[in-house]
N, C-alpha and C positions, 0 to 999 in steps of 0.2 A: 755456634750463634750465627742466625740468619734473621737479615731484616728484609720484610716484605714491600716493596713498592704497592701503591695502593691499588693499581689494577690486579696485580697478583693477588692480593689479599682478597680483593672481591670474588675473582674468578676461583680461589681455592675454597673459600667458604660457601658461595653459592654453588659449586660445582657445576658451572654453566659454560666455560670456554673450553673449547677444542684445543686450545693453544697450551694448555698445561699438558705435557706429556706424563705418562706414568713414571718416568725418570725425574721429572720436576716434582711431581708430588711426592715421590720417595724421598727426595731432599727435604723437603718441607717436614713430612711427618718423621724423617729420623733425626732431624736436627736437635740438639740438646735444648736450644732455647730458639723460640720462633718469636719475631717481635715486628711492631710497626712504629713509625714515628706518630705521635699525637697528631701531627697534621693531615695524616691520612684519617682520621675520624672526621675533621673539617671537610676534608675533600669528599668524602662519602655523603657526608649530610648535603654539600653544596652539589654535587652530581645529581642527588636525588631530589632535591628542590627545583633543581634547573630541568628535570625530567630526561637527564642524560644517562641514568641507570635506574632499573627498576628492583624493589625490594618486594619480597612477598610478606614482610610483616613491618611494623612502624619502624622508622630508621633508627630510632632511639635504642629500641630493644634489638634490633639487628647488631647494632655496635656493640651492646653487652654480651649477646651470644657469640660474636665474632671475635672477640677479646677473650673475658672471662670464660665464657663457655666453651671457647675452642683452645685455651691455653695458651693464649698469644699476649705476650706483655707489651704494653704501650709505653714508649720512651717518651718521657716529657722534652719539651723544647726548651733546653737551658739557654741562659745568655751566650755561653759559649757554642752552642749550636747555632742559634741565630746568627752570631758575629761570622763565622766560618761561612754560612750559606750566603750571607751579604757580600762575602769578599770572594767567594769564588769566581772564578773566571765566567764571562759571560755566554758560554756555550749554550746554556740552557736559560730561558727568560723565566719560566714558570716557577714562581716562589715555592710552591709546594715541592716541587721535585728538588729544588736547591736544598731545601731543609732535610728532605730525606737522604740526599747525597752527604749532606755535612753530619746527618745522624751517624750513618755507617762509618764514615771515616773517623770521626771523634770517638765511637763505642768499638771501632775495630770490628763490626760484624761484615759478614759477607752479604752483598745485597742483590737480591733477585728481583729482575725487572725485564721489562719487555721494550723499554724504551731505549732506541739504539743512541738517541743523544747523549745518555749517559756515558758511553764509551769515550767521549771527547774529553772527559775529565781524568788525566793523570792521578788525582788525588783518590781514586777508586780504582785504578786500573788492577791491583791485586785481589780486590774484594769482590769485584762485579761478576755477577752470573747473569748474563744475557739468554732470555730463552728466544 
């Protein structure tokens, strides 16, 4: 089971980043379950509305294609995930990333990310795959 950080999800779906090696793509494709946190949908919409990412189709359509159409499971933000995210050490101030980390911890999913700050969290040391 593999949880994708938001940028990994965007890069994989759009096939636009040189940062995803053949090995990383193979890990995603061969995983028995590929998931994102629901907060990643918010983050894609926010990044798009603030012109930080470009999408070739309307954002709502992109999210449907990038989840249902790509076989990606969207994990809801439970009270337990929100609580853990709020109580994680302050290594990372971004609330979206804290929710993604908490989701990986509680679901016991391996977390694929390019964010080096994630490695400061001992809570995910066994789960984190940095690219």
